[in-house]
Structures are given as C-alpha cells and as structure tokens.
N, C-alpha and C positions, 0 to 999 in steps of 0.2 A: 764318409770322408776318411781318407787315410792321413794320419797325423804323424809327423815326426817331432821329436823333442831334441833340441840341441843344447846340451848342458844338463847336468843332472845333480844339482844341488837342492836346496829346499824348494825353490821354485819349480825346477823340473819334476821333482817328485810330486809336487802339487798338481801339475798338468797331467801326470799320469793318473792320479786320483780322479781328476775332473773327467777324463776320457771314459773312465769306467762308469760315470754317471750319465753319459750321453749315448744313447743307443745308436745314433747316426754317425758315431766316431769309432775309428779303429787305430790302435797304436801300431805303426810300422816298426818303429825301433827308436832307440835312444843313442845319441851320438855324443861322445864324451872325450875330453882330453886326458882323462885318467886311463889306467889299464882297464879295458872292458871286462876282464875276467874278475875284477874286484867289485863290479857293480851288480847288486842284487835287485832285480826289477820286481814290481808287484804283479805285473800282468803275466799270466801263464802263456808260454810260447813266445813272448817278446824277447828281443835280443838287444844287447848293447854293442855298439860298434865304435871303432876309432873315429874321432871327429874328422880326421883327415880323409876318410872314405866317403864323406857325405855326397859328393858329386856323383858317385856311382849309383845313387838312389833318386836321380832326377826324375825318372819316370814312374816311381813308385809312391811318392809323397805328394798329396794334394796341398797341404799346408804345413809348413815347418814352423814350430814355435821355438823362438830363440830365447834361451833362459840364461843369459849372461849378465854381467854387471854393467851399470851405466858408465862408470868412471873410465874403464879402459877396454871393456869387451865390446859392447854394442856399437860404439861409433865406427868400428871397422868390420865387426861381424855382420851386422845387418846389411850394409850396402853390398858387401861381397856375396852374401847368400841370396840376396834379392835378385841377382842376375840369374840365378838358377832355379829358385823356388818362389812360391807364394809364401810370405813370411809374416809373422806377428812378433813384435817385441814390447817390452815394458820400459823403455827408456824414460828415466824420470828426472833428468837434470833439466828443470824448466827453461832456464835461460838459454840452453843450447838446443832446444827442440827445432827452431827454425833451420838451423844449419844441418842438423841430423835429417830433417825432412827432405831438404834439397838434395842431399847426398843419396839418400835411399830412393827418392823419386827418380833421379837420373838413372840409378842402377836398375830399378824395377822396369822402367820404360825400355831400357836398352835390352832386357831380357825378356820382355813381353809378359811380366808377371805383376801381381797385385801384392802390395805390402801395406801393413798398418803398424804404426809406431805409437809409442807412449800410451800403452793400453794397460789399465789396472784400476786402482781406486783414486790415486792422486799422483800423476795425471790419469785421467780416465773418467770414472764415475763422478767424481767431484767436478771435473771440467765440464761435463754435460750439464750438471746442475747449475754451475755458474752461468753457462750460456743461456739456459731456460729462464733462469731468474732475472738475468739482465735483460732479456727480450721482453719479459712480462713487466718488470719494474725498471724502466730505463732511468728514472730519477731515483737513484738509491746508492747503497754502498755495500761492498762485499767483505766478508771476514771468513777466514778459515782457521779452524783450530785442530791440531793434531794430537792424538793421545786420549787417555793415558796409553802408552805403548812403547815397545822396545824399538829403538832406532839402531839398526844393525851397523850403519856407517859410523855413528858416534861411539858405539861400543867397541868397534874395531880401532878407532882412534885412541881410546883409552888403553887398549891392549898393547898398542905400540909404544907406550910410555916405558921408559927403563924402570925395571922393578915391579911391573904389573904382570901377574900370571894369568888373570882372566878378568872379565868385567861385563856388566850389562848396564845399559843407560836407558832410562825411560824419559820420554817427552811427556810433560804434564800440562794440560791447559789450565790457566788461572781461572777458577770458577767465578770470581767476581767479574772478570772481563767477559766471560761467556754470558752471564746473566745480564750484564749491561747491554750487550749486543742484542740479546733476545727481547729486551724491553723496547727495542726500536729507537733507542736514544742516539744511535750512530756515533759512539765515542771515538776519539783519536787515540789509538793505542800504540805504544812503542813495542818493539820486540820483547823487551823484558816484562812488559805489562801483560803479554798474551800467553807466554809459556814459561815453565820452569824445567830445569833438568835434574833428574834424580839418578845418581850413580851408585852401583854396588860393585866394589872392587875387591879382588883377591890380590894381596901383595905377596911377592915372593919372600921367603925367609930372609930377614935382615934388612929388608928394603926400608928406605926413609919414607914413611907414610906421609909426613908433613909436606915434603917436597912433591910427592906424587899428587896430593890434593891440590897444592898450589899450581902445579902444571896443568891439572885438568881445568881448574877455574879460570885460568888465564889464556887458555888455548884459543887463538883467534879463529873466527868463523864457526867454531863449534860450541864454545861454552862461555867465552868472554862476555857476550852480550846478554847472558841469562843469569838469573839467580840459580845457582847450582849447589846442590847438596850431595856430599860424598860420604858413603858408609863403607867401612872396611869389614869384610865378612870372610868366613872360610870357604874353601872350594866346595866342601860338603854342603854348606848352606846355600851357596850359589846354585849348585846342581839340583838341590831339592826344591827351592823356592823360586827359581828364575830361569827354568829350563825352557819354557815356551816362548813363542814369538807373537804375543797379542799386539793388537794395535787398533786404530780407529780414528774417529774424529768427526767433525762436522764442518759443512759449508753453509754460511748463512748470508742472505741478502736481505737488507731492510730498505724500505722505500716508501714513497708516498704516491698515490694515484691522483688524478686531477681534482678530486674534491677535497684534497688535503687529508685523506685518510691513510694512516700508517699500517703497513703490512710487513710480515716477517715470513720469509721462505727459508726453511731449513732442511737439510738432508744430512743424515748421520749414519755412522757405521760403528758397530762394536764387534771386533773380530778377535776370536780366539787364536787364529793362525793367519798372520799377514800373508805368508807366501801361498797358503792354500786358497785363501779368498782371491788373491791376485791371480793365481793360476786358473780359477774358475771364470774370472772375467776374460782372460786370455782365450780359454776354450770357446766361449760364446762368440767372441770376435773372429776367431779362426773360422767358424761356420760362416760368418758374414763375408770374410775374405774369400772363401771358396765360392760363394754365390756371386760376389762381384766378379771374380775372374771368369766364371762361366758365362757371364753377360758381357765379357770383353772390356770391363773397367779396369784397366791396368794403371800402374803407377802407384805413388804412395798416398795413403789415406790416413786420417786421424778418427777418433770417435765422433768428431763433429760431422763426418761425411757418411756415416752409417745410419740407414734407416732402422728403427727399432724392429721392424718385421724381419729383418735379415739376421737378427740375433737369436730368434726363437726357432726351436725344432718343430713347433706347432705350425699348422697351415694358416694362412691369413683368414680363412673362414673360421676356424676354431678360435683364433685370437679375437675376431669380431664378436663371436658369440659369447665368450666367456670372460674376456678381459677388458673389453671396451666399455 
C-alpha cells in the first residue's frame, strides 16, 4: 500500500514510524503547511511536499492519513480530502462525531472513496471495547478512566494564560474510584470523583503566580470541575522531567448475567507515547480502508464497521491457525 501523510507534527511522525514496521506499506510522501525544506523525514528517499500540492498525487496514494487537530483542522480537512483520496483521521471530539461522519460520508461517496474517522485509542480501541462489553453484558454500566497522562489540549490552555512560559498538565484517575468500579459495585461518580488534574507550570519572570494558579483552577470546561494541583517549576526542570507525552487509561464495564452473577470487563493501555501509539492504530486501519476500497465499499466508516481480519497483515489462514 502506498501511504501519504498529511501533517507532520507528533502524530505524523508517529505514522512514519508505523509505516517502517509494516512490510506491506510504503511512504509516498509527507504533505505539510510548513516549508518542506525545513522538514527532516526519517525515511530514506521520502520527500516532503507543500500541502497545497496534495491533489497532484491523487493517482499515487492508496490511503492518505490525515494528522491534523480535531478542533479546527479535521472538520474541514477530512471532508475536502475524502473527495480525492481514501482517508483515515483521528477526530476525537466525541460529541461532534455524528456531524463529522455525515460530512465525510457525503464527500467520500461523491468522490468514490473510502474514509474512516475517529480512529485511535479513544475514540477507537476504547470504543470497540465499550461495544463488545455492552453486547456481552447488556445489563451493566460503563466507566472510562484516562491517565495518568499528558493532556496536550489542557497543557495548551495553560500556556495561553498571561504570564505562563510553558506548561504540562497530567490527567490522573482517582485510584479509589477505579478500585470501586473494579469491585463491581457500580458506584455513581461525579467528574471530580473520577479524575484529578496535575499541572507543572513555568512562569515568566515577574509573573503573578497566585493569579496564574487561580486562573488555572477556575478555568471553565478545563479545570473548574476537578481537584487541580499546580506546581511552579523551572524550564530546565520541565524539559528534563516532563518532555515525553505518555498517556493511557482503562475502559470498564460491570454487569450481571441472568443468574445474578457479577462480571467485570476491563481493557487498559499504558502508553509511553500517546502520538506514536495512536499513529500505529491509524496505520492498521489504513490497511483496512485500502481493502474495503478494493472491494467497492465506499463512504465513511468507523472502527465499528471494520472486521478484525482486515486490520492484520497476516492471511485469514494464518490468523485462524495461530491467534484463534
């Protein structure tokens, strides 16, 4: 499969890494809004091109992996590109997925292409496990815990506060809440009872740290509903101790079967690099998109529509012999 990468931030670099681990994939090129001359690719012989030139490659790319942000990039990028390419994106604004799906579906069908949206670990792998668990335990309750991990969106929100030079924010599950859920007790948990926020902030010289801390803790939608701890540290300490982008979490369903027996289904992830893992999921689903397109299954899809066999580079015979 000939893969194109549209956008070359942390996620785009992760997709390039993933391609090197899949023998049935080849990188055609990276398409960027930056000056291509400033982009250093990992793949020998691969080139970076201006994003504006993407349509010149319509006949050379089997699947285009779109590595933009969910807030402003993907809502316009994915429908526009799905008219000309088979595409995969990682749109993760859960409440807006139905609208995004409808727009991409219309564009992909108009162009005769196959698109897959909201692919990664949540939405993505966690979504699949919610579906499986709900189908198996129809009488039950779902819980999702994120972290401990870096929230890039929340970190960016802190950096936008006047007087902040840099920041990292960690989402942390409350252990007592996780253990209560694992017990099968089905507790009713508020937002504050499920997660806390841990912030490491580098203040600019002379900045009012008390004001910054207050602005963080009272920020609507981001921190106001959580118990939030703020630590002010130096740039050197932030660079040394908080440079990575780890994440993870778990999705749990507890329920009872007909004989009034309690069951707990749990799927968990511990990720050293959120973008590299997400990129690896995107690469697997790019394979599935390619296969669906060759069978004439156009339009928009989600992870719910993909058979597991289409994700694997192995043949169905090999899977039956060694994984079933």
